[in-house]
PDB file of N, CA, C and O in Angstrom:
ATOM      1  N   MET A   1     114.680 126.630 147.425  1.00  0.00           N
ATOM      2  CA  MET A   1     113.879 126.380 146.468  1.00  0.00           C
ATOM      3  C   MET A   1     111.867 126.278 147.183  1.00  0.00           C
ATOM      4  O   MET A   1     111.329 125.189 147.380  1.00  0.00           O
ATOM      5  N   ARG A   2     111.494 126.981 147.313  1.00  0.00           N
ATOM      6  CA  ARG A   2     110.068 127.039 147.704  1.00  0.00           C
ATOM      7  C   ARG A   2     109.048 125.627 146.751  1.00  0.00           C
ATOM      8  O   ARG A   2     108.919 125.321 145.566  1.00  0.00           O
ATOM      9  N   LEU A   3     108.424 125.016 148.271  1.00  0.00           N
ATOM     10  CA  LEU A   3     107.365 124.565 147.406  1.00  0.00           C
ATOM     11  C   LEU A   3     106.839 124.510 146.411  1.00  0.00           C
ATOM     12  O   LEU A   3     106.887 123.595 145.588  1.00  0.00           O
ATOM     13  N   THR A   4     106.236 125.543 146.360  1.00  0.00           N
ATOM     14  CA  THR A   4     105.703 125.521 144.630  1.00  0.00           C
ATOM     15  C   THR A   4     106.605 125.436 143.653  1.00  0.00           C
ATOM     16  O   THR A   4     106.261 124.632 142.786  1.00  0.00           O
ATOM     17  N   GLU A   5     107.779 126.036 143.434  1.00  0.00           N
ATOM     18  CA  GLU A   5     108.531 125.653 142.990  1.00  0.00           C
ATOM     19  C   GLU A   5     108.912 124.413 142.646  1.00  0.00           C
ATOM     20  O   GLU A   5     108.868 124.171 141.440  1.00  0.00           O
ATOM     21  N   PHE A   6     109.213 123.708 143.240  1.00  0.00           N
ATOM     22  CA  PHE A   6     109.343 122.082 143.652  1.00  0.00           C
ATOM     23  C   PHE A   6     108.054 121.545 142.710  1.00  0.00           C
ATOM     24  O   PHE A   6     108.264 120.751 141.793  1.00  0.00           O
ATOM     25  N   ASN A   7     106.697 122.046 143.015  1.00  0.00           N
ATOM     26  CA  ASN A   7     105.669 121.066 142.380  1.00  0.00           C
ATOM     27  C   ASN A   7     105.643 121.581 140.857  1.00  0.00           C
ATOM     28  O   ASN A   7     105.146 120.869 139.984  1.00  0.00           O
ATOM     29  N   GLU A   8     106.116 122.665 140.606  1.00  0.00           N
ATOM     30  CA  GLU A   8     106.086 123.203 139.218  1.00  0.00           C
ATOM     31  C   GLU A   8     107.206 122.230 138.134  1.00  0.00           C
ATOM     32  O   GLU A   8     107.065 121.631 137.068  1.00  0.00           O
ATOM     33  N   LEU A   9     108.195 122.443 138.967  1.00  0.00           N
ATOM     34  CA  LEU A   9     109.519 121.422 138.272  1.00  0.00           C
ATOM     35  C   LEU A   9     108.738 119.821 138.236  1.00  0.00           C
ATOM     36  O   LEU A   9     108.809 119.034 137.291  1.00  0.00           O
ATOM     37  N   VAL A  10     108.061 119.621 139.411  1.00  0.00           N
ATOM     38  CA  VAL A  10     107.450 117.997 139.059  1.00  0.00           C
ATOM     39  C   VAL A  10     107.077 117.580 138.428  1.00  0.00           C
ATOM     40  O   VAL A  10     107.324 116.425 138.080  1.00  0.00           O
ATOM     41  N   HIS A  11     105.851 118.732 137.707  1.00  0.00           N
ATOM     42  CA  HIS A  11     104.823 118.540 136.950  1.00  0.00           C
ATOM     43  C   HIS A  11     105.232 119.195 135.820  1.00  0.00           C
ATOM     44  O   HIS A  11     104.426 118.934 134.926  1.00  0.00           O
ATOM     45  N   GLY A  12     106.122 119.941 135.423  1.00  0.00           N
ATOM     46  CA  GLY A  12     106.936 120.040 133.944  1.00  0.00           C
ATOM     47  C   GLY A  12     107.688 119.120 133.693  1.00  0.00           C
ATOM     48  O   GLY A  12     107.907 118.991 132.488  1.00  0.00           O
ATOM     49  N   GLU A  13     108.360 118.162 134.581  1.00  0.00           N
ATOM     50  CA  GLU A  13     109.152 117.555 133.987  1.00  0.00           C
ATOM     51  C   GLU A  13     108.208 115.776 134.064  1.00  0.00           C
ATOM     52  O   GLU A  13     108.627 114.851 133.370  1.00  0.00           O
ATOM     53  N   PHE A  14     107.527 115.677 134.575  1.00  0.00           N
ATOM     54  CA  PHE A  14     106.750 114.351 134.814  1.00  0.00           C
ATOM     55  C   PHE A  14     105.396 114.436 134.178  1.00  0.00           C
ATOM     56  O   PHE A  14     105.011 113.469 133.521  1.00  0.00           O
ATOM     57  N   GLY A  15     104.516 115.660 134.324  1.00  0.00           N
ATOM     58  CA  GLY A  15     103.514 115.786 133.745  1.00  0.00           C
ATOM     59  C   GLY A  15     102.572 115.666 135.334  1.00  0.00           C
ATOM     60  O   GLY A  15     102.990 115.184 136.387  1.00  0.00           O
ATOM     61  N   ARG A  16     101.532 116.131 135.128  1.00  0.00           N
ATOM     62  CA  ARG A  16     100.623 116.512 136.253  1.00  0.00           C
ATOM     63  C   ARG A  16     100.092 115.210 136.931  1.00  0.00           C
ATOM     64  O   ARG A  16     100.138 115.372 138.150  1.00  0.00           O
ATOM     65  N   LEU A  17      99.759 114.368 136.703  1.00  0.00           N
ATOM     66  CA  LEU A  17      99.107 113.475 137.202  1.00  0.00           C
ATOM     67  C   LEU A  17     100.127 112.080 137.551  1.00  0.00           C
ATOM     68  O   LEU A  17      99.889 111.239 138.418  1.00  0.00           O
ATOM     69  N   TYR A  18     101.327 112.100 136.610  1.00  0.00           N
ATOM     70  CA  TYR A  18     102.777 110.929 137.085  1.00  0.00           C
ATOM     71  C   TYR A  18     103.143 111.739 138.098  1.00  0.00           C
ATOM     72  O   TYR A  18     103.178 111.258 139.230  1.00  0.00           O
ATOM     73  N   GLY A  19     103.416 112.844 137.928  1.00  0.00           N
ATOM     74  CA  GLY A  19     104.140 113.693 139.028  1.00  0.00           C
ATOM     75  C   GLY A  19     103.693 113.367 140.284  1.00  0.00           C
ATOM     76  O   GLY A  19     104.366 112.575 140.943  1.00  0.00           O
ATOM     77  N   ASP A  20     102.863 113.748 140.657  1.00  0.00           N
ATOM     78  CA  ASP A  20     101.456 113.244 141.820  1.00  0.00           C
ATOM     79  C   ASP A  20     101.829 112.257 142.386  1.00  0.00           C
ATOM     80  O   ASP A  20     102.294 112.060 143.509  1.00  0.00           O
ATOM     81  N   SER A  21     101.478 111.283 141.084  1.00  0.00           N
ATOM     82  CA  SER A  21     101.609 109.806 141.878  1.00  0.00           C
ATOM     83  C   SER A  21     103.160 109.830 142.248  1.00  0.00           C
ATOM     84  O   SER A  21     103.368 109.324 143.351  1.00  0.00           O
ATOM     85  N   LEU A  22     104.295 110.293 141.596  1.00  0.00           N
ATOM     86  CA  LEU A  22     105.376 110.017 142.152  1.00  0.00           C
ATOM     87  C   LEU A  22     105.788 110.420 143.451  1.00  0.00           C
ATOM     88  O   LEU A  22     106.553 109.820 144.207  1.00  0.00           O
ATOM     89  N   LEU A  23     105.262 111.387 143.613  1.00  0.00           N
ATOM     90  CA  LEU A  23     105.227 112.325 145.298  1.00  0.00           C
ATOM     91  C   LEU A  23     104.954 111.018 146.122  1.00  0.00           C
ATOM     92  O   LEU A  23     105.972 110.456 146.527  1.00  0.00           O
ATOM     93  N   VAL A  24     103.769 110.449 146.432  1.00  0.00           N
ATOM     94  CA  VAL A  24     103.510 109.764 147.319  1.00  0.00           C
ATOM     95  C   VAL A  24     103.745 108.242 147.060  1.00  0.00           C
ATOM     96  O   VAL A  24     103.862 107.432 147.980  1.00  0.00           O
ATOM     97  N   ASP A  25     103.791 107.982 146.007  1.00  0.00           N
ATOM     98  CA  ASP A  25     103.886 106.209 145.797  1.00  0.00           C
ATOM     99  C   ASP A  25     105.512 105.624 145.505  1.00  0.00           C
ATOM    100  O   ASP A  25     105.759 104.418 145.516  1.00  0.00           O
ATOM    101  N   HIS A  26     106.506 106.626 145.261  1.00  0.00           N
ATOM    102  CA  HIS A  26     107.812 106.323 144.819  1.00  0.00           C
ATOM    103  C   HIS A  26     108.591 106.232 146.021  1.00  0.00           C
ATOM    104  O   HIS A  26     108.539 107.194 146.787  1.00  0.00           O
ATOM    105  N   VAL A  27     109.345 105.189 146.337  1.00  0.00           N
ATOM    106  CA  VAL A  27     110.600 105.468 147.675  1.00  0.00           C
ATOM    107  C   VAL A  27     111.761 105.875 146.904  1.00  0.00           C
ATOM    108  O   VAL A  27     112.036 105.445 145.784  1.00  0.00           O
ATOM    109  N   LEU A  28     112.381 106.670 147.522  1.00  0.00           N
ATOM    110  CA  LEU A  28     113.287 107.075 147.170  1.00  0.00           C
ATOM    111  C   LEU A  28     114.556 106.527 148.096  1.00  0.00           C
ATOM    112  O   LEU A  28     114.609 107.176 149.141  1.00  0.00           O
ATOM    113  N   LEU A  29     115.421 105.679 148.018  1.00  0.00           N
ATOM    114  CA  LEU A  29     116.196 105.271 149.066  1.00  0.00           C
ATOM    115  C   LEU A  29     117.360 106.073 149.348  1.00  0.00           C
ATOM    116  O   LEU A  29     118.012 105.835 150.365  1.00  0.00           O
ATOM    117  N   SER A  30     117.753 107.164 148.418  1.00  0.00           N
ATOM    118  CA  SER A  30     118.486 107.826 148.726  1.00  0.00           C
ATOM    119  C   SER A  30     118.173 109.171 150.082  1.00  0.00           C
ATOM    120  O   SER A  30     119.099 109.913 150.407  1.00  0.00           O
ATOM    121  N   LEU A  31     117.149 109.263 150.559  1.00  0.00           N
ATOM    122  CA  LEU A  31     116.027 109.637 151.118  1.00  0.00           C
ATOM    123  C   LEU A  31     115.742 109.131 152.046  1.00  0.00           C
ATOM    124  O   LEU A  31     114.891 109.742 152.692  1.00  0.00           O
ATOM    125  N   GLY A  32     116.189 107.925 152.593  1.00  0.00           N
ATOM    126  CA  GLY A  32     115.900 106.959 154.003  1.00  0.00           C
ATOM    127  C   GLY A  32     114.942 106.195 153.907  1.00  0.00           C
ATOM    128  O   GLY A  32     114.397 105.724 154.905  1.00  0.00           O
ATOM    129  N   GLY A  33     114.424 105.839 152.234  1.00  0.00           N
ATOM    130  CA  GLY A  33     113.155 105.184 152.415  1.00  0.00           C
ATOM    131  C   GLY A  33     111.634 105.854 152.446  1.00  0.00           C
ATOM    132  O   GLY A  33     110.644 105.281 152.900  1.00  0.00           O
ATOM    133  N   ARG A  34     111.652 107.101 151.904  1.00  0.00           N
ATOM    134  CA  ARG A  34     110.844 108.263 152.202  1.00  0.00           C
ATOM    135  C   ARG A  34     109.968 108.097 150.647  1.00  0.00           C
ATOM    136  O   ARG A  34     110.410 107.498 149.666  1.00  0.00           O
ATOM    137  N   THR A  35     108.984 108.611 150.712  1.00  0.00           N
ATOM    138  CA  THR A  35     108.634 109.253 149.447  1.00  0.00           C
ATOM    139  C   THR A  35     108.931 110.468 149.420  1.00  0.00           C
ATOM    140  O   THR A  35     109.449 110.930 150.436  1.00  0.00           O
ATOM    141  N   ALA A  36     108.665 111.480 148.097  1.00  0.00           N
ATOM    142  CA  ALA A  36     109.117 112.708 148.029  1.00  0.00           C
ATOM    143  C   ALA A  36     108.236 113.380 148.892  1.00  0.00           C
ATOM    144  O   ALA A  36     108.653 114.403 149.435  1.00  0.00           O
ATOM    145  N   ALA A  37     107.066 112.981 149.122  1.00  0.00           N
ATOM    146  CA  ALA A  37     106.104 113.702 149.720  1.00  0.00           C
ATOM    147  C   ALA A  37     106.054 113.585 151.639  1.00  0.00           C
ATOM    148  O   ALA A  37     105.619 114.392 152.461  1.00  0.00           O
ATOM    149  N   GLN A  38     106.663 112.302 151.810  1.00  0.00           N
ATOM    150  CA  GLN A  38     107.415 112.017 153.096  1.00  0.00           C
ATOM    151  C   GLN A  38     108.192 112.770 153.855  1.00  0.00           C
ATOM    152  O   GLN A  38     108.143 113.083 155.045  1.00  0.00           O
ATOM    153  N   ALA A  39     109.277 113.133 152.555  1.00  0.00           N
ATOM    154  CA  ALA A  39     110.426 113.694 152.887  1.00  0.00           C
ATOM    155  C   ALA A  39     110.627 114.985 153.142  1.00  0.00           C
ATOM    156  O   ALA A  39     111.479 115.369 153.944  1.00  0.00           O
ATOM    157  N   ILE A  40     109.464 116.163 152.139  1.00  0.00           N
ATOM    158  CA  ILE A  40     109.469 117.200 152.117  1.00  0.00           C
ATOM    159  C   ILE A  40     108.682 117.024 153.794  1.00  0.00           C
ATOM    160  O   ILE A  40     109.161 117.824 154.598  1.00  0.00           O
ATOM    161  N   GLU A  41     107.613 116.136 154.357  1.00  0.00           N
ATOM    162  CA  GLU A  41     106.906 116.681 155.491  1.00  0.00           C
ATOM    163  C   GLU A  41     108.181 116.140 156.457  1.00  0.00           C
ATOM    164  O   GLU A  41     107.958 116.397 157.640  1.00  0.00           O
ATOM    165  N   ASP A  42     109.151 115.619 156.284  1.00  0.00           N
ATOM    166  CA  ASP A  42     109.936 115.005 157.202  1.00  0.00           C
ATOM    167  C   ASP A  42     111.047 116.186 157.577  1.00  0.00           C
ATOM    168  O   ASP A  42     111.831 116.113 158.523  1.00  0.00           O
ATOM    169  N   GLY A  43     110.935 117.428 156.518  1.00  0.00           N
ATOM    170  CA  GLY A  43     111.877 118.461 156.880  1.00  0.00           C
ATOM    171  C   GLY A  43     113.279 118.763 156.084  1.00  0.00           C
ATOM    172  O   GLY A  43     114.055 119.693 156.298  1.00  0.00           O
ATOM    173  N   HIS A  44     113.396 117.633 155.027  1.00  0.00           N
ATOM    174  CA  HIS A  44     114.311 117.557 153.614  1.00  0.00           C
ATOM    175  C   HIS A  44     113.512 119.174 152.718  1.00  0.00           C
ATOM    176  O   HIS A  44     112.388 119.631 152.511  1.00  0.00           O
ATOM    177  N   GLU A  45     114.605 119.447 152.504  1.00  0.00           N
ATOM    178  CA  GLU A  45     114.742 120.463 151.599  1.00  0.00           C
ATOM    179  C   GLU A  45     113.979 120.674 150.005  1.00  0.00           C
ATOM    180  O   GLU A  45     114.771 120.134 149.233  1.00  0.00           O
ATOM    181  N   PRO A  46     113.116 121.072 149.410  1.00  0.00           N
ATOM    182  CA  PRO A  46     112.412 121.053 148.381  1.00  0.00           C
ATOM    183  C   PRO A  46     113.462 120.343 147.592  1.00  0.00           C
ATOM    184  O   PRO A  46     113.321 119.209 147.136  1.00  0.00           O
ATOM    185  N   ARG A  47     114.678 121.197 147.445  1.00  0.00           N
ATOM    186  CA  ARG A  47     115.522 121.038 146.255  1.00  0.00           C
ATOM    187  C   ARG A  47     116.703 119.747 146.284  1.00  0.00           C
ATOM    188  O   ARG A  47     117.394 119.186 145.433  1.00  0.00           O
ATOM    189  N   GLU A  48     116.513 119.635 147.723  1.00  0.00           N
ATOM    190  CA  GLU A  48     117.009 118.241 147.823  1.00  0.00           C
ATOM    191  C   GLU A  48     116.142 116.955 147.634  1.00  0.00           C
ATOM    192  O   GLU A  48     116.526 116.017 146.935  1.00  0.00           O
ATOM    193  N   VAL A  49     115.258 116.964 148.126  1.00  0.00           N
ATOM    194  CA  VAL A  49     114.429 116.117 146.858  1.00  0.00           C
ATOM    195  C   VAL A  49     114.114 116.015 145.535  1.00  0.00           C
ATOM    196  O   VAL A  49     114.051 114.980 144.872  1.00  0.00           O
ATOM    197  N   TRP A  50     113.895 117.272 145.139  1.00  0.00           N
ATOM    198  CA  TRP A  50     114.041 117.103 143.357  1.00  0.00           C
ATOM    199  C   TRP A  50     115.132 116.938 142.800  1.00  0.00           C
ATOM    200  O   TRP A  50     115.130 116.916 141.569  1.00  0.00           O
ATOM    201  N   ARG A  51     116.516 116.757 143.591  1.00  0.00           N
ATOM    202  CA  ARG A  51     117.712 116.259 142.985  1.00  0.00           C
ATOM    203  C   ARG A  51     117.276 114.510 143.234  1.00  0.00           C
ATOM    204  O   ARG A  51     117.623 113.718 142.359  1.00  0.00           O
ATOM    205  N   ALA A  52     116.761 114.165 144.063  1.00  0.00           N
ATOM    206  CA  ALA A  52     116.648 112.721 144.451  1.00  0.00           C
ATOM    207  C   ALA A  52     116.125 112.162 143.544  1.00  0.00           C
ATOM    208  O   ALA A  52     116.660 111.209 142.978  1.00  0.00           O
ATOM    209  N   LEU A  53     114.656 112.768 143.131  1.00  0.00           N
ATOM    210  CA  LEU A  53     114.275 112.258 141.858  1.00  0.00           C
ATOM    211  C   LEU A  53     114.982 112.627 140.405  1.00  0.00           C
ATOM    212  O   LEU A  53     115.166 111.896 139.431  1.00  0.00           O
ATOM    213  N   CYS A  54     115.181 113.472 140.527  1.00  0.00           N
ATOM    214  CA  CYS A  54     116.115 113.909 139.158  1.00  0.00           C
ATOM    215  C   CYS A  54     117.287 112.491 138.718  1.00  0.00           C
ATOM    216  O   CYS A  54     117.497 111.962 137.626  1.00  0.00           O
ATOM    217  N   ALA A  55     117.966 112.170 140.305  1.00  0.00           N
ATOM    218  CA  ALA A  55     118.831 110.952 139.911  1.00  0.00           C
ATOM    219  C   ALA A  55     118.228 109.887 139.821  1.00  0.00           C
ATOM    220  O   ALA A  55     118.802 109.002 139.187  1.00  0.00           O
ATOM    221  N   GLU A  56     117.156 109.648 140.288  1.00  0.00           N
ATOM    222  CA  GLU A  56     116.404 108.168 140.373  1.00  0.00           C
ATOM    223  C   GLU A  56     115.837 107.970 138.948  1.00  0.00           C
ATOM    224  O   GLU A  56     115.697 106.817 138.541  1.00  0.00           O
ATOM    225  N   PHE A  57     115.441 109.203 138.021  1.00  0.00           N
ATOM    226  CA  PHE A  57     114.564 109.019 136.962  1.00  0.00           C
ATOM    227  C   PHE A  57     115.523 109.397 135.707  1.00  0.00           C
ATOM    228  O   PHE A  57     114.937 109.500 134.630  1.00  0.00           O
ATOM    229  N   ASP A  58     116.968 109.622 135.713  1.00  0.00           N
ATOM    230  CA  ASP A  58     117.528 109.947 134.900  1.00  0.00           C
ATOM    231  C   ASP A  58     117.294 111.143 134.095  1.00  0.00           C
ATOM    232  O   ASP A  58     117.513 111.198 132.885  1.00  0.00           O
ATOM    233  N   VAL A  59     116.696 112.405 135.042  1.00  0.00           N
ATOM    234  CA  VAL A  59     116.260 113.711 134.253  1.00  0.00           C
ATOM    235  C   VAL A  59     118.608 114.394 133.838  1.00  0.00           C
ATOM    236  O   VAL A  59     119.671 114.474 134.454  1.00  0.00           O
ATOM    237  N   PRO A  60     118.140 114.609 132.684  1.00  0.00           N
ATOM    238  CA  PRO A  60     119.319 115.320 132.732  1.00  0.00           C
ATOM    239  C   PRO A  60     119.969 116.336 133.496  1.00  0.00           C
ATOM    240  O   PRO A  60     119.105 117.095 133.935  1.00  0.00           O
ATOM    241  N   ARG A  61     121.037 116.657 133.822  1.00  0.00           N
ATOM    242  CA  ARG A  61     121.385 117.321 135.139  1.00  0.00           C
ATOM    243  C   ARG A  61     121.231 118.931 134.526  1.00  0.00           C
ATOM    244  O   ARG A  61     121.364 119.847 135.337  1.00  0.00           O
ATOM    245  N   SER A  62     121.012 119.182 133.405  1.00  0.00           N
ATOM    246  CA  SER A  62     120.823 120.665 132.751  1.00  0.00           C
ATOM    247  C   SER A  62     119.467 120.613 133.477  1.00  0.00           C
ATOM    248  O   SER A  62     119.201 121.804 133.320  1.00  0.00           O
ATOM    249  N   ARG A  63     118.484 120.163 134.106  1.00  0.00           N
ATOM    250  CA  ARG A  63     117.177 120.331 134.167  1.00  0.00           C
ATOM    251  C   ARG A  63     117.343 120.255 135.834  1.00  0.00           C
ATOM    252  O   ARG A  63     116.261 120.017 136.371  1.00  0.00           O
ATOM    253  N   TRP A  64     118.196 120.370 136.551  1.00  0.00           N
ATOM    254  CA  TRP A  64     118.279 119.728 138.316  1.00  0.00           C
ATOM    255  C   TRP A  64     118.327 121.372 138.754  1.00  0.00           C
ATOM    256  O   TRP A  64     118.394 121.693 139.940  1.00  0.00           O
TER     257      TRP A  64
END
């Protein structure tokens, strides 16, 4: 998954403002206590970060 697709999914699921906030403010324990933005910066694949966000926020698996 490309970063642009990741951002489109985040914005589509959570809205632009809330999605952007989640990326920098919400800590994902499953990714070592990093925010989504930190995890991607540290080399995690966007798909892995997307799945972590989906799991954390109970997004239906059909949209993962």
